[in-house]
C-alpha positions as CSV (number, residue, x, y, z in Angstrom):
1,M,21.5,-34.0,2.1
2,K,19.8,-33.8,5.5
3,K,21.2,-30.3,6.0
4,R,20.0,-29.1,2.6
5,I,16.5,-30.3,3.3
6,L,16.6,-28.6,6.7
7,R,17.7,-25.3,5.1
8,L,15.0,-25.6,2.3
9,I,12.2,-26.1,4.9
10,S,13.5,-23.2,7.0
11,V,13.6,-20.9,3.9
12,L,10.1,-21.9,2.9
13,C,8.8,-21.3,6.4
14,S,10.4,-17.8,6.5
15,I,9.1,-16.8,3.0
16,T,5.6,-18.0,3.8
17,V,5.4,-16.2,7.2
18,L,6.9,-13.1,5.6
19,L,4.3,-13.1,2.8
20,S,1.5,-13.5,5.3
21,C,2.7,-10.6,7.3
22,L,3.1,-8.4,4.3
23,T,-0.4,-9.3,3.1
24,L,-1.8,-8.5,6.5
25,S,0.0,-5.2,6.8
26,S,-0.7,-3.9,3.2
27,V,-3.8,-2.0,4.1
28,S,-3.4,1.6,3.1
29,A,-4.4,4.5,5.3
30,D,-7.4,5.0,2.9
31,E,-8.7,1.5,2.4
32,P,-11.4,2.3,3.1
33,V,-11.2,4.5,6.2
34,G,-10.4,7.9,4.5
35,K,-12.9,7.7,1.7
36,M,-15.5,6.1,4.0
37,S,-15.2,9.0,6.4
38,S,-15.5,11.5,3.6
39,V,-18.6,9.8,2.2
40,Y,-20.2,9.6,5.7
41,A,-19.3,13.3,6.3
42,Y,-21.3,14.2,3.1
43,V,-24.2,12.1,4.3
44,L,-24.3,13.8,7.7
45,N,-23.8,17.2,6.1
46,D,-26.9,16.6,4.0
47,Y,-28.9,15.6,7.1
48,V,-27.8,18.7,9.0
49,Y,-28.6,20.9,6.0
50,T,-32.1,19.4,5.6
51,Y,-33.1,19.0,9.3
52,G,-30.7,21.2,11.2
53,A,-29.1,20.1,14.4
54,M,-31.4,19.8,17.4
55,H,-30.2,21.8,20.4
56,T,-31.3,23.0,23.7
57,E,-30.3,25.8,25.9
58,N,-29.3,23.5,28.8
59,P,-28.3,19.8,29.0
60,G,-31.3,17.7,29.7
61,D,-33.9,20.2,28.5
62,S,-37.1,18.8,26.9
63,F,-39.4,19.9,24.2
64,R,-43.1,20.1,25.0
65,I,-45.3,18.8,22.1
66,D,-48.7,19.5,23.5
67,N,-48.2,23.3,23.4
68,E,-49.2,24.7,20.1
69,T,-47.2,27.9,20.7
70,E,-43.9,25.9,20.6
71,F,-42.2,24.5,17.6
72,P,-42.2,20.7,17.4
73,P,-38.8,18.9,17.8
74,R,-36.7,18.8,14.6
75,G,-33.1,18.1,13.8
76,V,-30.2,15.7,14.0
77,I,-29.8,14.6,17.6
78,H,-26.8,12.3,17.6
79,S,-24.6,10.4,15.1
80,E,-22.1,7.7,15.5
81,V,-20.1,5.2,13.4
82,I,-21.0,1.7,14.8
83,N,-19.4,-1.6,13.8
84,F,-22.4,-3.8,14.2
85,D,-20.9,-7.0,12.8
86,A,-17.2,-6.4,13.2
87,N,-16.6,-6.3,9.4
88,E,-14.2,-4.0,7.6
89,N,-16.6,-1.1,7.1
90,P,-18.6,0.1,10.1
91,Y,-22.0,1.8,9.6
92,L,-23.1,5.4,10.0
93,V,-26.0,5.8,12.4
94,I,-28.0,9.0,12.6
95,F,-30.7,9.8,15.2
96,L,-33.1,12.6,14.4
97,A,-36.6,14.1,14.8
98,D,-38.6,15.1,11.8
99,S,-41.3,17.6,12.7
100,E,-43.0,17.3,9.3
101,Y,-44.0,13.7,10.0
102,S,-43.9,13.9,13.9
103,V,-41.4,11.0,14.0
104,A,-38.4,10.0,16.1
105,S,-36.0,8.2,13.8
106,C,-32.8,6.2,13.5
107,H,-31.3,5.9,10.1
108,V,-28.5,3.5,9.2
109,W,-26.1,3.8,6.3
110,K,-23.4,1.5,5.0
111,F,-20.3,2.2,2.9
112,D,-20.2,0.2,-0.4
113,E,-16.5,-0.3,-1.1
114,E,-17.0,-1.2,-4.7
115,T,-19.0,2.0,-5.6
116,E,-17.3,4.1,-2.9
117,S,-20.6,5.5,-1.9
118,A,-23.1,5.3,1.0
119,E,-26.3,3.4,0.9
120,N,-29.2,3.7,3.3
121,I,-30.1,0.3,4.6
122,A,-32.6,1.0,7.4
123,N,-35.0,3.8,8.6
124,L,-36.6,3.2,12.0
125,D,-39.4,5.8,12.3
126,V,-41.7,6.1,15.3
127,N,-44.7,8.5,15.2
128,Y,-44.6,9.7,18.8
129,T,-48.0,11.4,18.5
130,L,-49.6,8.0,18.1
131,L,-48.3,6.7,21.5
132,P,-51.2,6.3,24.0
133,D,-51.3,8.5,27.1
134,G,-48.9,7.2,29.7
135,Q,-46.6,5.4,27.3
136,V,-43.0,6.5,26.6
137,G,-40.9,5.4,23.6
138,T,-37.1,5.2,23.7
139,F,-34.2,4.7,21.4
140,T,-30.9,3.3,22.8
141,M,-27.7,1.7,21.6
142,G,-27.0,-1.7,23.0
143,F,-23.7,-3.6,23.3
144,N,-22.3,-7.1,24.1
145,N,-19.0,-8.7,23.5
146,E,-19.9,-9.7,19.9
147,K,-22.5,-7.3,18.5
148,R,-24.0,-3.8,18.6
149,Y,-27.8,-3.1,18.5
150,I,-30.3,-0.3,18.0
151,I,-33.1,-0.9,20.5
152,Y,-36.6,0.6,20.5
153,R,-38.8,0.2,23.6
154,I,-42.1,1.3,24.9
155,F,-42.5,1.9,28.6
156,E,-45.7,2.1,30.6
157,N,-45.4,3.2,34.3
158,D,-41.6,2.8,33.9
159,V,-42.0,-0.9,32.9
160,P,-41.1,-2.1,29.4
161,V,-44.1,-3.5,27.6
162,Y,-42.6,-3.8,24.0
163,E,-39.2,-3.9,22.5
164,E,-37.5,-4.3,19.1
165,F,-33.8,-5.1,18.5
166,Y,-32.0,-4.2,15.3
167,T,-28.5,-4.9,13.9
168,A,-26.7,-5.0,10.6
169,I,-24.9,-8.1,9.1
170,D,-22.9,-7.9,5.9
171,G,-24.5,-4.7,4.9
172,D,-28.2,-5.6,5.6
173,A,-30.3,-4.6,8.5
174,F,-32.1,-7.2,10.6
175,M,-34.7,-7.2,13.4
176,Y,-34.4,-10.0,16.0
177,V,-37.3,-12.4,16.6
178,N,-35.9,-13.2,20.0
179,S,-34.3,-10.5,22.0
180,P,-30.5,-11.0,22.3
181,Q,-28.6,-10.6,25.5
182,V,-27.4,-7.0,25.9
183,L,-24.7,-6.2,28.5
184,S,-24.8,-2.4,28.4
185,E,-26.9,0.3,26.8
186,I,-26.6,4.0,26.1
187,G,-29.7,6.1,25.9
188,V,-30.2,8.4,22.9
189,M,-33.8,9.8,23.3
190,D,-37.2,9.3,24.9
191,F,-40.5,10.7,23.8
192,S,-44.2,10.5,24.2
193,N,-47.3,12.3,22.7
194,S,-46.6,15.3,25.0
195,Y,-42.8,15.7,25.2
196,F,-39.5,14.9,23.5
197,H,-36.2,14.6,25.3
198,S,-32.6,13.9,24.2
199,N,-30.6,11.6,26.5
200,V,-27.3,12.9,24.9
201,D,-26.1,16.5,25.5
202,I,-27.3,18.7,22.7
203,S,-26.7,22.0,24.4
204,N,-24.4,24.7,23.1
205,F,-25.9,24.3,19.6
206,N,-25.3,20.5,19.7
207,E,-21.6,20.8,20.1
208,N,-21.3,17.0,20.0
209,I,-22.6,16.8,16.4
210,G,-20.1,19.4,15.4
211,K,-17.3,17.5,17.0
212,F,-18.3,14.2,15.3
213,F,-18.6,16.0,12.0
214,D,-15.0,17.3,12.5
215,D,-13.8,13.9,13.4
216,L,-15.1,12.5,10.1
217,K,-13.4,15.4,8.2
218,N,-10.2,14.9,10.0
219,A,-10.2,11.1,9.3
220,A,-10.6,11.9,5.6
221,A,-7.8,14.5,5.7
222,D,-5.4,12.2,7.7
223,S,-5.7,9.4,5.2
224,V,-3.6,11.3,2.7
225,T,-0.3,9.4,2.0
226,Y,1.5,12.2,0.1
227,E,4.3,14.0,1.9
228,D,3.2,17.3,3.6
229,I,5.6,19.9,2.3
230,A,4.0,23.0,3.9
231,E,6.8,23.5,6.5
232,R,9.5,22.9,3.9
233,L,8.4,25.7,1.5
234,S,10.9,28.6,1.2
235,D,9.7,31.9,2.4
236,E,9.5,33.1,-1.2
237,D,7.4,30.2,-2.4
238,E,5.2,30.3,0.6
239,Q,4.5,34.0,0.0
240,Q,3.7,33.3,-3.6
241,I,1.2,30.6,-2.8
242,E,-0.4,32.7,0.0
243,A,-0.9,35.5,-2.6
244,V,-2.8,33.0,-4.8
245,L,-4.9,31.7,-1.8
246,K,-5.8,35.3,-0.7
247,N,-7.4,35.6,-4.1
248,A,-8.9,32.1,-4.1
249,V,-10.9,32.6,-0.9
250,R,-13.3,34.7,-2.9
251,F,-14.8,31.3,-4.1
252,T,-17.0,29.0,-2.0
253,D,-16.9,26.3,-4.7
254,F,-14.9,26.8,-7.9
255,D,-13.9,24.1,-10.4
256,I,-12.2,24.6,-13.7
257,A,-13.9,21.3,-14.8
258,N,-17.2,23.3,-15.1
259,Y,-15.9,25.4,-18.0
260,T,-15.1,24.5,-21.6
261,S,-13.4,27.7,-22.8
262,M,-10.7,29.9,-21.5
263,E,-13.0,32.9,-21.8
264,D,-15.6,31.3,-19.5
265,Y,-12.9,30.2,-17.1
266,H,-11.3,33.7,-16.8
267,K,-14.8,35.3,-16.5
268,A,-15.5,33.0,-13.5
269,L,-12.2,33.9,-11.9
270,N,-13.4,37.5,-11.7
271,A,-16.6,36.6,-9.8
272,E,-17.7,38.7,-6.8
273,P,-15.6,37.9,-3.8
274,T,-16.9,36.6,-0.5
275,T,-16.1,38.2,2.9
276,D,-13.7,35.4,3.9
277,R,-10.1,36.3,4.6
278,F,-7.1,34.0,4.2
279,Y,-5.4,33.1,7.4
280,L,-2.6,30.5,6.9
281,I,-1.5,27.3,5.0
282,S,-2.1,24.2,7.1
283,E,-0.9,21.4,4.7
284,A,0.5,21.3,1.1
285,Y,1.0,18.2,-1.1
286,N,2.8,17.8,-4.4
287,L,0.5,15.5,-6.5
288,G,3.0,15.4,-9.4
289,N,3.1,17.2,-12.8
290,E,3.3,20.5,-10.8
291,I,-0.2,20.1,-9.4
292,Y,-0.5,21.0,-5.7
293,Y,-3.2,20.3,-3.1
294,V,-3.1,23.0,-0.4
295,R,-5.3,23.0,2.7
296,F,-5.7,26.4,4.4
297,S,-7.7,28.2,7.1
298,T,-9.6,31.4,6.9
299,D,-11.0,33.7,9.5
300,R,-14.2,31.7,9.3
301,T,-13.3,28.0,9.0
302,Y,-10.4,25.6,9.2
303,Y,-11.6,23.2,6.5
304,N,-10.7,24.7,3.0
305,Y,-8.6,23.6,0.1
306,A,-7.3,24.6,-3.3
307,L,-5.8,22.7,-6.2
308,L,-3.2,24.7,-8.0
309,R,-1.1,24.2,-11.1
310,R,2.4,25.7,-11.0
311,S,2.8,27.6,-14.3
312,D,4.9,30.5,-15.6
313,D,1.8,31.6,-17.6
314,A,-0.4,32.1,-14.5
315,E,-0.7,35.1,-12.3
316,N,1.5,34.8,-9.2
317,G,2.9,31.6,-10.7
318,Y,-0.1,29.3,-9.9
319,Q,-3.2,28.5,-11.9
320,I,-6.4,28.0,-9.8
321,L,-8.0,24.7,-10.7
322,K,-10.4,24.0,-7.8
323,V,-11.3,25.8,-4.6
324,K,-13.7,24.8,-1.8
325,T,-14.2,26.6,1.5
326,D,-15.9,25.4,4.6
327,C,-15.8,21.9,3.1
328,I,-14.9,18.2,3.7
329,P,-11.2,17.6,2.9
330,L,-10.3,15.2,0.1
331,S,-9.2,11.7,1.1
332,D,-6.2,9.9,-0.4
333,I,-8.3,8.0,-2.9
334,E,-10.0,11.1,-4.1
335,L,-6.7,13.0,-4.4
336,K,-5.2,10.3,-6.7
337,Q,-8.3,10.3,-8.9
338,I,-8.7,14.1,-9.0
339,K,-5.1,14.6,-10.1
340,T,-5.7,12.2,-13.0
341,D,-8.9,14.1,-13.9
342,Y,-7.2,17.5,-14.0
343,D,-4.3,16.2,-16.0
344,R,-6.8,15.7,-18.9
345,S,-8.2,19.2,-18.7
346,T,-7.8,21.2,-21.9
347,L,-7.7,24.5,-20.0
348,L,-4.6,23.5,-18.0
349,Y,-1.7,25.9,-18.4
350,K,1.7,24.5,-19.3
351,K,3.6,23.5,-16.2
352,S,6.4,25.7,-14.9
353,K,9.8,25.2,-16.5
354,G,11.4,25.4,-13.1
355,T,10.9,23.1,-10.2
356,L,9.7,24.0,-6.7
357,K,12.6,23.8,-4.3
358,L,12.1,22.7,-0.8
359,L,14.0,23.3,2.4
360,K,15.8,20.2,3.6
361,H,14.1,20.4,7.0
362,S,11.1,22.1,8.4
363,K,11.6,25.8,8.7
364,Y,10.2,25.5,12.3
365,S,12.8,22.9,13.3
366,T,15.4,24.0,15.8
367,D,17.6,21.0,15.4
368,N,18.3,21.4,11.7
369,K,19.6,24.0,9.3
370,A,16.4,25.3,7.6
371,N,18.2,27.1,4.7
372,D,19.4,24.0,2.9
373,E,17.4,23.3,-0.2
374,I,16.9,20.0,-2.0
375,Q,14.9,18.9,-5.0
376,P,11.5,17.6,-3.9
377,S,10.9,13.9,-4.0
378,K,8.0,12.6,-6.1
379,A,4.8,12.1,-4.1
380,P,3.7,9.7,-2.9
381,L,7.1,8.7,-1.6
382,I,6.3,5.0,-1.9
383,Q,3.8,3.4,-4.1
384,I,2.8,-0.2,-3.4
385,D,0.6,-2.0,-5.9
386,K,-1.9,-4.3,-4.1
387,P,-3.0,-7.0,-6.5
388,I,-4.9,-8.7,-3.6
389,S,-8.2,-7.1,-3.0
390,S,-9.6,-6.5,0.5
391,R,-12.2,-9.3,-0.1
392,T,-9.6,-11.9,-0.8
393,R,-6.9,-10.7,1.6
394,L,-8.3,-12.7,4.6
395,P,-8.5,-16.0,2.8
396,V,-5.0,-15.6,1.5
397,I,-3.7,-14.8,5.0
398,C,-5.4,-17.9,6.3
399,V,-4.0,-20.1,3.6
400,G,-0.6,-18.6,4.0
401,G,-0.8,-19.2,7.8
402,G,-1.9,-22.8,7.3
403,I,1.0,-23.5,5.0
404,A,3.4,-21.9,7.5
405,I,2.1,-24.0,10.3
406,A,2.3,-27.2,8.1
407,L,5.9,-26.4,7.2
408,L,6.8,-25.7,10.8
409,T,5.2,-29.0,11.9
410,I,7.3,-30.9,9.3
411,L,10.4,-29.1,10.5
412,W,9.6,-30.0,14.2
413,V,9.0,-33.7,13.3
414,Y,12.2,-33.7,11.3
415,L,14.3,-32.2,14.0
416,Y,13.1,-34.6,16.6
417,S,13.1,-37.7,14.4
418,D,15.8,-40.4,14.7
419,N,19.0,-39.4,13.0
420,D,19.1,-42.7,11.2
C-alpha cells in the first residue's frame, strides 16, 4: 500500500510540473510579438509619412530657430519600443518635432491585444518658442532596475530648475508627483527658443530610424510559423512563380478583395506597370488550399509580398490575389486570418488538380541530394490549440506550481517519516 501511495504522489507531481511547463512554453512566436511589431510599424510609417524623418548633414548638427531664412525643425527624431512596466506588451515611443505648432514632442502608443491595434496613450508636447531666454528644455529616457521613464527637464545656466517624470502602467500613462530614482539616462533632444538639437545621431538621412523601422518589419516577418519552402521549390516551379512575380511587381498595392466581378478584376490586372523590377524570391509559404504567400525583393526594396492561388485556369499557373510592394510583411496572425478571408472570395479560381512537389532538401544544400521530391506537408506543420489565454496563463502557472510544491512537500514528509 505504501509503495502505491508513493507511486501515485510521484505521478501527480510529474504531471503537475509537466503541465506547468507546457503552459509556460505555449506562447507562440506571434503572441503578440509579430502582430504587435506589424501594428507599430504601421504607426511609425504614418508618422514618417506625415512629418518626415528629421536629419542633419553631420552628427550633432543643430537647427537655428531664430533665423527666418531657415526651415523650422520638423520630423521624427527617434523611436524605440520600451517596456515601461515589464508587462507582456511593451510600448512604442516616438520623439519628433512639429514645425506647424513649434513643439518638441514625445508620443507613446500601446498595443491592445484584444483589438490587435495600437492606441495613443500620451502626447507630451513642449512649445520651445515659449521658453524664456537662457532656458533649455530636454527630453531623455531614464532607467532603473524596475521601470523606464520619459523625462522632461528645463535647465537654466546648466542647472535643472524644473522636471517631469512619466511612465506607463497597465496601458495608462502617469506623471510622477515625486521624482523617482533614476540610475541612468539617455538623451534624445534639447532645445530652446533659438535652436533645436538632437542628442541621437540623425545624420545620413536618419539612418537609425530606417534601421528601427526595418527591425519592426523583420520581427513581423519572423513571426511566421509556416514552413518556408522557397529553397525546396523545383527549378521548374520556381521559374513559374518568378514569371508571375515579374508581372506582379507592376502593382504597388493590389487586392482581389476590392473587386466584385471578374471583369473588374481582369481590368485591374492590366493596369499601367511601375518601373520596379523583380529580383528574387526570399521566402515562400504554403497556407493550404493551394494559396501561397511569397515574399520577394525588387531592384528598389526588399520588403514585398504576393498572395497567389495555384490554379490550372490562371496564366502561368498562379492567380494573383494580393500584391504589396515596399511594405510591412504580414505577421503569423495576419496570415492565418487572410487565408481564411480569401478562401471565401467568389473570384477565386479553382485550385490546381495537381499538387506542388517539393525537393526533399534545400537545393542549396551540399550535404543532401536535392533532386529527391516528396509531397509537401501541410502548413503549419504543427497546430497547437491554446485554450488558456495570455491573461489567465500566469495565474494558471502559479496555481500549478503551488500544487506541485505541495505535492513535493507531502512526498518529502512521507519519505522521511517513520516506516511504522
